[in-house]
C-alpha positions as CSV (number, residue, x, y, z in Angstrom):
1,K,-18.7,17.5,-13.1
2,E,-15.9,16.7,-15.6
3,T,-13.2,16.9,-12.9
4,T,-15.1,14.6,-10.3
5,T,-15.5,12.4,-13.4
6,T,-11.4,12.5,-14.3
7,T,-10.4,12.2,-10.6
8,T,-12.7,8.9,-10.6
9,L,-11.1,7.5,-13.2
10,M,-7.7,8.1,-12.3
11,S,-8.4,6.4,-8.6
12,R,-10.2,3.5,-10.6
13,L,-6.7,3.3,-13.0
14,I,-4.6,3.6,-10.1
15,N,-6.3,0.5,-7.9
16,I,-6.3,-1.4,-10.9
17,C,-2.9,-1.0,-11.4
18,V,-1.9,-2.1,-7.9
19,I,-4.0,-5.3,-7.8
20,V,-2.3,-6.3,-10.9
21,M,1.2,-5.8,-9.6
22,Y,0.4,-7.0,-6.0
23,L,-1.1,-10.2,-7.6
24,M,1.8,-10.5,-9.6
25,W,4.7,-9.9,-8.0
26,S,5.1,-13.0,-6.0
27,W,4.8,-15.4,-9.3
28,T,7.6,-12.9,-11.0
29,S,9.4,-13.2,-8.0
30,L,9.7,-16.5,-8.2
31,T,10.0,-16.6,-11.7
32,I,13.1,-14.1,-12.0
33,L,14.7,-16.0,-9.2
34,Q,15.0,-19.0,-10.6
35,V,16.3,-17.5,-13.9
36,L,19.4,-16.3,-11.1
37,F,19.7,-18.7,-8.9
38,D,17.8,-22.1,-9.7
39,C,20.5,-24.1,-10.9
40,T,20.7,-27.9,-10.3
41,D,23.2,-30.6,-10.9
42,K,22.1,-33.8,-11.9
43,G,24.9,-35.5,-11.7
44,D,26.5,-35.2,-14.9
45,G,29.1,-32.0,-13.4
46,V,27.0,-29.7,-15.2
47,Y,25.0,-27.3,-13.7
48,R,21.3,-26.5,-15.7
49,L,18.6,-24.3,-14.6
50,G,15.7,-26.3,-13.0
51,F,12.8,-25.4,-14.7
52,D,15.0,-26.1,-18.1
53,L,17.0,-28.8,-18.2
54,E,18.2,-28.5,-21.5
55,Q,20.2,-25.0,-20.8
56,E,23.5,-25.0,-19.2
57,C,23.2,-22.3,-16.3
58,Y,25.3,-18.4,-17.3
59,V,26.3,-20.4,-20.3
60,G,24.8,-19.7,-23.7
61,T,23.5,-16.4,-25.6
62,S,20.5,-17.4,-24.9
63,H,21.0,-18.1,-20.8
64,Q,22.9,-14.3,-21.0
65,T,20.5,-12.8,-23.0
66,F,17.8,-12.9,-20.0
67,L,19.7,-13.0,-17.8
68,F,21.2,-9.0,-18.2
69,L,18.5,-8.1,-20.2
70,A,15.4,-9.3,-18.1
71,A,15.7,-11.3,-15.1
72,I,18.9,-8.5,-13.2
73,P,16.5,-5.5,-14.3
74,G,13.4,-6.8,-13.3
75,F,15.0,-8.3,-9.9
76,I,16.2,-4.9,-9.9
77,I,13.2,-3.0,-11.2
78,Y,10.2,-5.3,-9.7
79,V,11.0,-7.5,-7.0
80,I,13.2,-5.1,-5.1
81,G,11.3,-1.9,-6.6
82,A,7.4,-3.1,-6.3
83,P,8.2,-3.0,-2.3
84,I,10.0,0.0,-2.0
85,I,7.1,1.5,-4.0
86,C,4.2,0.3,-1.7
87,A,6.5,1.2,1.5
88,L,6.7,4.9,0.2
89,I,3.0,4.8,-0.7
90,L,1.9,3.8,2.5
91,W,4.1,6.5,4.4
92,R,3.1,9.1,2.1
93,V,-0.8,8.8,2.6
94,R,-0.4,7.0,6.7
95,H,-1.9,10.5,7.2
96,R,-4.9,10.7,5.2
97,L,-5.4,6.7,5.9
98,G,-9.9,8.1,6.3
99,D,-9.4,9.8,3.1
100,P,-12.0,8.4,0.5
101,Q,-9.9,9.5,-2.3
102,V,-6.8,7.5,-0.7
103,L,-9.0,4.4,-0.2
104,A,-10.4,4.3,-3.9
105,R,-6.6,4.4,-4.8
106,F,-5.0,2.4,-2.2
107,G,-7.3,0.5,-0.6
108,F,-6.3,-2.7,-2.0
109,L,-2.9,-2.5,0.3
110,L,-5.1,-0.8,3.5
111,A,-8.1,-3.3,3.7
112,G,-8.9,-4.8,7.0
113,Y,-5.7,-3.4,8.7
114,R,-6.1,-1.5,12.1
115,R,-5.0,2.3,11.2
116,E,-1.7,1.8,13.5
117,K,-0.9,-1.2,11.6
118,F,-1.4,0.4,8.5
119,W,2.1,-0.8,7.2
120,W,1.0,-4.5,7.8
121,E,1.1,-5.1,3.8
122,L,5.1,-4.6,3.6
123,V,5.3,-7.4,6.5
124,I,3.1,-9.9,4.2
125,M,5.1,-9.3,1.0
126,G,7.9,-9.9,3.4
127,R,6.8,-13.3,3.7
128,R,6.4,-14.3,0.5
129,F,9.8,-13.1,-1.0
130,C,11.3,-15.3,1.8
131,V,9.4,-18.7,1.0
132,V,9.7,-18.2,-2.5
133,L,13.4,-17.8,-2.0
134,A,13.4,-20.1,0.3
135,A,11.7,-22.8,-1.9
136,V,14.2,-21.8,-5.1
137,A,17.9,-21.7,-2.9
138,L,16.9,-24.9,-1.2
139,D,14.9,-26.7,-4.3
140,S,18.0,-29.1,-4.1
141,M,17.7,-29.7,-0.7
142,L,14.1,-30.9,0.2
143,L,14.2,-31.4,3.8
144,L,16.1,-28.5,4.5
145,Q,13.5,-26.6,2.2
146,L,10.9,-28.3,4.5
147,A,12.7,-26.9,7.5
148,V,13.2,-23.4,6.1
149,S,10.1,-22.6,4.5
150,S,8.1,-24.0,7.7
151,L,10.4,-21.3,10.3
152,I,9.9,-18.6,8.4
153,C,5.9,-19.7,8.3
154,L,5.9,-19.8,12.2
155,L,7.8,-16.7,12.9
156,F,5.4,-14.5,10.7
157,L,2.8,-16.6,12.6
158,L,4.1,-15.5,15.3
159,A,4.7,-11.6,14.5
160,H,0.6,-11.9,13.4
161,V,-0.4,-13.8,17.4
162,Y,1.9,-10.7,18.7
163,Y,1.0,-7.4,16.7
164,K,-2.7,-8.9,16.0
165,P,-2.8,-5.9,12.1
166,Y,-6.1,-6.7,11.6
167,A,-9.4,-5.0,12.3
168,T,-11.4,-7.6,13.0
169,D,-10.9,-11.2,15.4
170,E,-12.6,-12.7,11.4
171,A,-9.3,-11.4,9.3
172,T,-7.2,-12.5,12.3
173,L,-8.1,-15.9,12.5
174,L,-8.3,-16.0,8.2
175,S,-4.8,-15.4,8.4
176,R,-3.5,-17.5,11.2
177,L,-5.3,-20.2,9.3
178,N,-3.1,-19.1,5.5
179,A,0.2,-19.2,7.3
180,A,-0.5,-22.2,9.3
181,M,-1.9,-23.6,5.9
182,S,1.3,-22.4,3.6
183,Q,3.3,-24.5,6.8
184,T,1.3,-27.3,6.7
185,L,2.0,-27.8,2.7
186,G,6.0,-28.1,2.8
187,D,6.5,-29.4,-1.0
188,Q,8.7,-28.4,-3.0
189,D,5.4,-26.2,-4.5
190,S,4.8,-24.8,-1.3
191,H,5.7,-21.3,-1.7
192,R,3.3,-21.3,-4.8
193,A,0.4,-22.7,-3.0
194,A,1.5,-19.3,-0.2
195,A,2.5,-16.9,-2.9
196,A,-1.4,-17.9,-4.9
197,V,-3.8,-17.4,-1.5
198,P,-4.9,-14.4,-0.7
199,H,-4.5,-12.9,2.9
200,S,-7.6,-12.7,4.8
201,S,-7.1,-8.0,4.6
202,K,-8.7,-8.9,1.3
203,F,-11.6,-10.7,2.1
204,D,-12.4,-6.7,3.6
205,L,-12.2,-5.2,0.8
206,Q,-15.6,-4.3,-0.2
207,F,-15.4,-2.5,3.3
208,P,-12.5,-0.7,3.5
209,R,-14.0,2.7,4.1
210,T,-16.7,1.2,7.1
211,T,-13.3,-0.7,8.9
212,F,-10.7,2.6,8.7
213,S,-14.3,4.6,9.9
214,K,-15.1,3.0,13.0
215,T,-11.6,2.5,14.1
216,K,-11.0,6.8,14.1
217,T,-14.3,7.0,15.5
218,Q,-13.4,4.3,18.7
219,Q,-10.2,6.4,19.2
220,K,-12.0,9.4,19.4
């Protein structure tokens, strides 16, 4: 009994860590990319941080310190590291998608997807990163930013339609609406909306075991 309780607590802790990591990833990526690349010239020939016009880019102790102690390590460890960790987790559990312990720990990454598309969460993260990167890199060119962001959302929307990764038609419809809304917003803050709106797989989080069990039964 004590072993079962310990396993349950560990599963809940891992599940919470996965959820927090996932939900904070888009916002953290945006912040780090702004520190690294969001420099604008307001007409005086000096490049300044877009979110702090009093700070010159790559000049001064404060920016360089934050750049080398936080931004660059954060980009390597979190922005790049988090998707790699998710990919390793999904690859490791790919043959145990119906295991209750796996679902209890990593159901947030698996819920709503068909078994053969268990990796689709990585595609969602890729879409979010591309939108955020385009928004930051093209911050001073609003029309180009809008065009590139719309193209990214359109390409991922076509991928959704072609691969049909979700286990239910309702989930697929919600995902398409989410991608379409991200494309329609189109202003310089559209990347925030795209990162903040949860995709449809999370609406089925309370039924992860049912989804995979049903798919497994159909395959038999």
